[in-house]
N, C-alpha and C positions, 0 to 999 in steps of 0.2 A: 643390257635394256637400256636406252640414255632414260633421264627424266626427262625429255622432250616426247619420246614414245610413248613412254606412260602417262605422261599427261594426254595425248593424243588416245589411249585406251580408254583413260577415265571417263573423256568426253563423248568417246563413242557409246561408252556402256549407260552415261547417262542419257542418251539420244533415244537407248534401246530401251532402254529400264519401262519408259510408257508404257510402250508395246505390252510386255511382257504384264505389267501390270494392267492394264485394259481386257489384257485376255485372259489375266488370271480374273477380276473382277467381273466380267462377265461370263464365263463357264463356272467360276466357285462362287463368290456371291450372287449372282443373279441366279445362276440355276443351282446349287449344292446348297448356300443357305435358305435361296426361296422356297426349294423343295423342303427344308427341315421345318421352314415356317408353317407352311399350309400342311404339314404332315403335324406339328403342332395343334394348329386349329385343328385339323380334324380329330385330335385324340381329346380335344377338350369336347368338341361337339357329339365326340360319342360316347361319354363319359358320364355328358349330359342327357342322352339315349338313356344309357344304361340304368342311370338314376332314376329313370322313369321307368326305366322297364320291372324292378325293384320297387316301388312304389304300386305299379300295375299287379306285377306275382304277388302284393301282399293282400292285394283288395281280391284277387284270385281267390287264394288262398280261404279270405274273409267268408266271400259266397260259397266256395264247399264245405267250409265249417257249418254255414246257416242252412244249404241243402241235407247236410247230417242228421244236424238238428230236428228238422222239417221231418225227414224218414222216421226218426227215432219217435216222434212224438204219433205219425202216422201208424206205425207198427203199433203203439200200446193203445191207441183210440181202437185200432183194428182186432185187435186180440181181446180188450174190452169189449167188445159187440156181445150180445146174449144170443144174437142172431147166428152171429158167426160161428160161436161155441159152439151152441144146441148143433147147427148143421154140421159142424165137423165132429163134435162126438157120438152123431145117429147114423154117421156119412151119407146126406142128404147132397150127394155130391152136386145135382143141379142147383136147386134151392142156392148154393153156398157160391155155385159160380156166377152165377143172375148176380146176389147180393156184391161180388167178388167187382162184377162188371160195371155195376153201380158207383159201386167206391172209385174205381177209377175213372169215370167220367166228372166225377165235382175233387179231382185228386190229380197234383201235379207231379204224376211218375209214370214212367214206363212199364213196369211190371209190381203186379202184385200176385202173395201166395200164401194159401194156406196148407198145412197139410197134419197128417195124423199117424196112428201106427198101420192103417189101413189104406188109409187113402191121401193123393196132394194132388192141388186145382192150386194152378198158377195162370193168370192172365198174363198176356204181354211176352213172354219167352216160355222157350220149350221146359219140358224137364229135364232133359239131359243135360244142356246148357246152364242149370239153376245147381247139379249136383254135385261140380265142381269147386264149387265156392267154401271158405273157411267158414262161412255161417259166424261174422263176426261183423260188428259194427265199423264198417271198412272200406275201403277201393280193393277192387280183385278182379280178377280174371276168368271169364266164364270156360267153359270146355272148349266153344268155337274161335276166340281171341276174343271175343270184344270185352270192353272196361269196362266195369259198372259199380256206379255207388251206389252200396245200401245197408238196410238195416234189421237186422234180424231179433224176433224175439219168441218167447215159448214160454208154455202154462201148461202145468196139469191140475185137472179137477177132483184126482181119486179114480178117472175111471180111464182118460185119456190123456195125451200126451200135446197139446194142440201147438203147433209154429208157427211165426208168419213172416213173413218177409216182403218188403215193399225197394223195388231202387230205382235209378234210372241210372238211361248209357251215357257212358262219357263218348261221345262219338262227334263227327262234324257236327252235327247240329247243335248239340251242347257247347262246343266251341265258337260256332257264329254266333251263339247267343253271347257268349261270355266278348267275344268280337264285339258286338254294336253294343254294351254295356262299356265298357275299358278302352276302345279302340284300335287296341294290339295282336298282332297275328298271332296264334297259338298252334305248334305240334305237341300231341302224345304221342310218349312213345312207349314201346313195351322191349324190353329188352333190346334196347337200340332200334327196335325195328318202328316205322312210321306206321301208328292205328289211326292217327285222322289229325288234320291240318286244314286251316284257311285259307293257305296258299301252297303256290305248286311250291315245291322243294324240292331240289337237285341235289346236291350234296353238303351234309355240314360239314363245317371245318371248325377246330379247338383255335382260336385266334389268342388266347391266351388260358390261364386254370380259371374256368366257370364260365367265362364268356368262348358264345361263339359266333361264325357269323353261318349266310346261308348266300354262297355267292358273292356280288356286290349288291345286294340290293336289301338284305335286312342284317340286322345282329342285335343279338340277347342272350337269355342264359336259362339254363334248363334246373328245375326242383323236384325233387322225390315228392311223390304222392301217394299215400299208400306205403306198399312194399319198397325195398328197395329195386324191385326192375321196372317200375313205373312212376316215370317224368315227363312232366310237362311242360313243354316250352314256352315264353312269352318274347318274342319280337318284334322291331321296328324298322320300319323302310328308311333307308340311308340316303335318299336319292337325293335330299334336300342337299344333306352333307357337302355331294357331288358336283350340285350343283354352282354350292356358295364356293368352294372350294377353285373350281372353273371360273368362274366372272371375277372372283378375289385374285387369280393366277393371271389373268389374260389383262384387266386393268392396271392391275402394280405393274407387271412385270413390262408393259408398254411405257410408262412415265421411267421406270427405271432407264428403258433402254434408250430413252431421247437424253435425260441427263447422265448418261456414259457417252454421247454423245458430243455435248457441251463440255465435259469436260477432260476428254481426251484430248478434243482440239485446244482448248488453254493450255492444257498443260507441252502441248506439242510446241504452240507459239511460244511459252519460255524458255520451254531448253533450245531453240533456235535462238534466240536473244542471247541466252546465255554461254553457247555456241562459238557467237560471234562474237562476243569479249573477250571470252578466255581466250580465244586464237591473238587476239589482238594483244591481250597482255603477256601471253608467252613469249611471241616477236618480240616484243619491250623488255620483258625483264629477265628471261630465261636464256636470251640466247649466249651470255658471258659461261652460263654455265658449262659449255664445254671443251672453255679454257680451265674452268676450277676441276674438272673432275679430270684431264689430261695431269693437271698439276698435283690433285692426288695418289692418280697411278704411279705415275714418277716419282713421290716417296715411300711410293708402298717398293716402290725399287730399289731403296735405298739412293734417289739421287737428289742432294742436295744443292744441287747449282741454279734451281729454277725460279724464279720471283716472278709473279704476278704483278701486271701493271698495265691493265686493263683499265678501259672508263665505262663504268659501273654507277648506277643508281646508289641513292643513301640506304636502300635495303639490302645492296650487295656488299658496299661496300667493309660493313661489320665482317662479313663472310672471308672476304680477299686477305682483309689483316691479320685473321685469326688463322687461315691456311699459312700464310707469311710466318706469323710468330709460331705454329707450330712445326714450320721445317727448320727454323732453327733451333726449340727447342732439342726434335728427334735427334739433327746436328750433335747439339752438346751431350746429349745424351749416348750416342751410339759410339762418342770420343771417350765419355767414363766407362762404359762400358769394355772400349778395347781397352782401357786401362786397368780395370779391375777382371780384364781376364787372363791380362796378364802378371798382375799379383797374387790369382788362383792359382797359374802355373808355376808359381815360386813356390805358393803356402805347399805344394800339392809336393813337388822335388824335394822341399823341407819335410815334409810327411814321410815321405820315401826313404829320404835318409836313415831319417829316427827308426822307423819300424827295418828298416836292414841293421841297425845298429844296437836297437835295444836287446837287453842280456834275455829277456824272452824269446820263446820261439813261436814263429806265426806262418800257418800254412792254410790259404786258403782253397777250400775243393769245391768241382760243382758238381753238380746233379750225378754226373758219371762218373765222379772221383778223378777228375784233371785237374793237376795242379793250376791253380791261376797264380796265387800268388806267395813265396817263401821267402823271410829273410834268411841271414848268416845263421844264426844259432837254428830255423827250421829246417833249412839246407842240411845243418852237418849231421843233425837225428834223422833226417832220412837217408842219406848218403851210410852211416853207421846201421841202418836195418835194410837198405840195399846189399851191403854187402854183404850182409850173413842171409841173404835169403830169402827176407822178412819184406811181404809188398805190404809196408804202414798204413798205407790210405785203407785198405782191403779189411785189415784185422783191426779196425779202431771202432768201437762203440762208444754212443750216445752214455756221456757222464764224465765222471772224473776215475783214473786208472793210475799206477807210479808202473815205472820199469826202469830196469839198470841198461846204459850205454857206457861204448868208451867213445870221450869225446876230447880230440886233440891225444890220443894216447892216455887218458887220464879215469880212471872210472867214478861214472856220475849217477847219482838218482835223482829221473824224473815226474814230473807232476803232469800227465797228458790229460786235457780236458777239451771235448767235442758238443759241441752244438750247433743244431739247425739254423740255418739261416734263413729267413721270410722275405715275402715282398709282402707291399701293403694290405695284399689279397689273401696273409695268410695262405700262399703258397710256397711250397719249396723250392729254393731256386739254389743251397750248397750247404755246403758245412765249412765252421769255422773250427781250425785245431790250434790248441794252446798249450804249450811248451814251456812249462816252469822248470827249473834248475834248482832242487830243495837238498841240494847235499848238503849246502850248509845250516838249513836246517833241521834237518836230522842231525848233524853233528851238535847243533845247539842243544836240539832235544836231547840228546843222550848224556852233555855236558849237567843237564838242566836236572835230569835225574838222577846223575851221582851228586852233582851238591845238595839234592835232597834230600838223599839217605844218609850224605855225613852230617847234613842239619839235626837230623834225626837223632842221630846218634851220636852228637854233640852236645844234642839237647837234655838224653838222658844224662851222661857226664855231670852237664851242669847243675843238673837237679839233683842229682847222689851228696854232688859237692856242696849241695847250699846245705843239705839236709846234715853232712858230716860234718860241716862247719858251727851250726847252733851249740850242739851237746860239747863239740869240742871248745868253745866258747864258756860255756858252763864249767866244764873239767878246770881251764883255766884260770875260771874268776875261785872258784872254792878253792883249786891250788893258792892262789893268791893268798885271799883270808886265811888258808890252812898258818903258809909262811908267816904273815903280820903277827897270827894270835901266838907260832911256838917261838918267835924272834925274844921277845921279852921273858920266859922262861929257858930254865937250863936245859936246852935241848941240845944234842949231839950237835957239832958242825957237818958232821958226812949228811945227817937227815937234812939239816936245810940247804945242803950241796945239793941232794937229789932231788930235793926239791924243786930248786931252783933249774937244774938241768931240765926236768919233765917239762916248767914251763917255756921254756929257750924250743926244746923239741914241738911243743903246742907249739910256739909261736911260727916254728918253721912250716909247720903242720898248715897252719892257718893261712900264711904267706901262697903256700901253692893252690892252695886251694880258693885264693883270691885272685890269683891267673888263671884260673881253668873253669872259673865255676859258670854252671850253664842248670837252666829249670828242670825240671820233670814233671811226670804225670804222680797227682794224688790219687793215693789209696781207698777204696771202696770204704763208706763210715761200717760202724761196727752196729750201732743200731740203739745204744746203751742209752739210759737217763744220766745226766750228770748235772753239779752243782753250778751255775755259773759263777756267784760268791765264790765258792771256794779255790776255783780254777784261777779267778784274780787277786785273791789273797793271797794264793804259797804266790801268784806271780812278783805281786809286790814284794814280798817278803825276800824273793829271791834278791829284788833289786835294792832291797835296803843302802846295803853298804856304799851303792851308787849316787841312794839319793843324799846319804850322809855327804860322800865324796866331793859330789858337787853343787850342796848344799839347796839343792832342791825341795822343796815344801809339796808331798805325795800324799793323797787320803781318796777314801773307797766311798761312796755315798751308795747306798740299796736299799730304795723305797720298797721291797719284796721281800718276804717273810721266806720265800724257798724260788728262789728264779732257777727252776729247771726245766732246762732242752733237752732235745732227743740227739743222740749226736755221740761222736768219738773226742772221750774228755784227750787223750794226747793231741789229735787233730786242732781243737780249740786254745788248749795249752797254745799248740803252737802260735796261731790264731794272734790270741792276745799278747804274748810273749813277743812276736815283731812289731804290734801296732803301740802298745808301750815304750818297748826300745828305742822307736821311733822319735815318739814323745820326750825321750829322754834326750834323743840325739841332739831335735830341735831345741830345746828352753837353755841347751848351755849348763852358764856355771853362777852363781849370786843371784840368786833372788827369781829361779822358776819355778814352777808351779806345775806339778801333774795331777789332775783330777780324775777320778773313775766314776761314774753314774750309771747306776743298774733301774732301772725301772719298768712296767710293762704298757704296753702300747696293745688299745682297744682290746684289754681283755684275752687276747690270742697269742701275742707277741710279747718276750723278752727283748730291750732296747739296750743297749751298754754306750754307754758317749764317756770316751776318750782324748781328753782336753790338756792343752799344753798353752803355755804364754808366749811361746817363742815367737820368731820373726815372721813365720805367717810364710804362704804360697802367693808368687805371683800368677796373673793372669792365664802365661803362656805357662806356667808349672800345672797349674789345674786342670789344662786342657792334657796336656801327656801323662799325668801323673799313674795312671794305672797301665801305659804302655808299655809292652818289655824291655827291659832293660834302662827303661830311664829311671835316673837318680836325680835326689840333690843333693846326694852326700859327697863330699870330696874321695872318701874310701867305698862306696856303695855299690853295689853289682844292679840294683831294679829289677830284681826278685822277689825281693819280700810281698810287696803290696801287692804282686802277680799272684802268689800264693795262699797269701791270705781271703784274695778276690775268690778263689777256688774253690777256699776250705767255705767260706762262707755260702757262695751257691750251690755245691752237694750238701747243706744244710739246710737246701732251699730257702735264704735269706738272702738279706740284703745290705751293700756296705756303700757309705754315702760318706762324706766330708764336705768341713763347711771353713770357710778360712777368712779371713782380714790381714793383708798386708804389716804386718812390725804391731800386731796383735795377739795371732795365736793363730792354730789349729782345733778342729773335732774332729774326730773319725767316729761312727755310726754304725753299729752293728745290729741288724733285727733280725731274730732269731724266732720260729716256731716255738710256742709252748709247748711244755711235754703234758 
């Protein structure tokens, strides 16, 4: 639908809208809303009437209470009269009847009675009617259905029991008397049956809880008097409310209809003027819109050869220029899209080539297990399974599995991975199968395991060699000392030659061990207690000739009387032997110094410090000092400190060092005190 037609429909709707509003105003505002207002007024007046009814009801109950008090006083007066009591005591019925008639004439009651065990006299009501009363000061119902308000008294003088009853009938006369007093109509109900009323009653209808109406003429309430079967209704006439509502409706409705007519005429004139102005505006302003719409439709069909050049006013010029600019932008955008699409095709072709030529296999399946895409390696794997009568796609399970295949006549081991492909709504649209040749990985894994086993064997051999080397060194040193001591004496040359031969053989063994030296595991501790000072003194004594030979000043400073620790004395000997030997190697000759300090730490540990004044360690050497096979010696193997650290850890201790380059190094060993 064109813009012009839409505007025409808009004007027509505006023209019809006042009529709709007028009808709505008439049938809703004037009728419904006005009726609601009248109803609200009626409710207000009804509430006012009911409020008046409540006040009258209270006054009526007060009158009934006053009558009760009056009857109670009259009954007390009668029963205290000597004449009445004597007449009743001696059965003087006639005299008693006359006396009661006198009382009736001077009292405002409807009946009075006196009875004894032998006789009963009642004036104003039959004896049978009175027999159904409960004989209490209250309102009750006689045997014939008459409602009475009465007072009952009795007294015994030792001879007779005398009973007195006085009362009034709650009938139409009583209700008329109350109406004259208060102006409201009254209804007396017994078990919802009408016993008396001051007006004609058709049907009693309950409007809401506790509020009743009688036709359209009366409204009021009921309240219980006496027992739960007797109700007294207080009603007021509603004819005044109806007359007021009718007059209000007629007068106000007439004025509103006049206002409605005037408003409708004014609205109609405004719409006609607006209609004429709008048509002229459409003719002058929106005629070029047809050309604009045609141009936009052409752009939608990707026809970029159009050009708007129509005479327009200033308001339309901006729109025409925008469309011309839009046409040019769309043309350029389409050209960019074309070039981008061509680049995407090239990238897709490149990606397809990559997928086809990668070493891993790719197979893409749809939900029906049909093959959508497969590269070269994937095709070879599928050909192998098909050649062996196996449907690969039907046997694949989710997850990963390994299988043996024959590719290009070579046995291969492949890893097959399967994963579901989901769309954006998490719905399965197919499966992706990835095939990876893990033959080389398996071979590398086997080679790694072999190297690991060889390394373990080499480690064992190296450790054994290191442990053999230390005692060999001790034997060699002692043989050298023995040779020097025997050289100055009358010793057989054969003995000296034998010692020389042993030294040479030890040197050969040491050379072989040095060539094939590897670490080993440390044996468990034996848990014995040993004296650290004794261990170090024996080691220092062992090295005394080396100290003399290298001109090294060695000393022990023990600040503990008994530096005892729990451990293996042989291991501790090996620990401190390595550390002191390293210190001797570090100081060199001429003025070297090696010092051992033994002290306590926090009264729970023994700390041993072995210091030298050698060349110290560089920062790089400090970082790698405890690494396996790292050494600072020309002929070292790098396992001595590893073994020392292991021995300290087995004794639940700690080992660390402090070193300054060109100043020396100090190793600390902290062991738990025994």
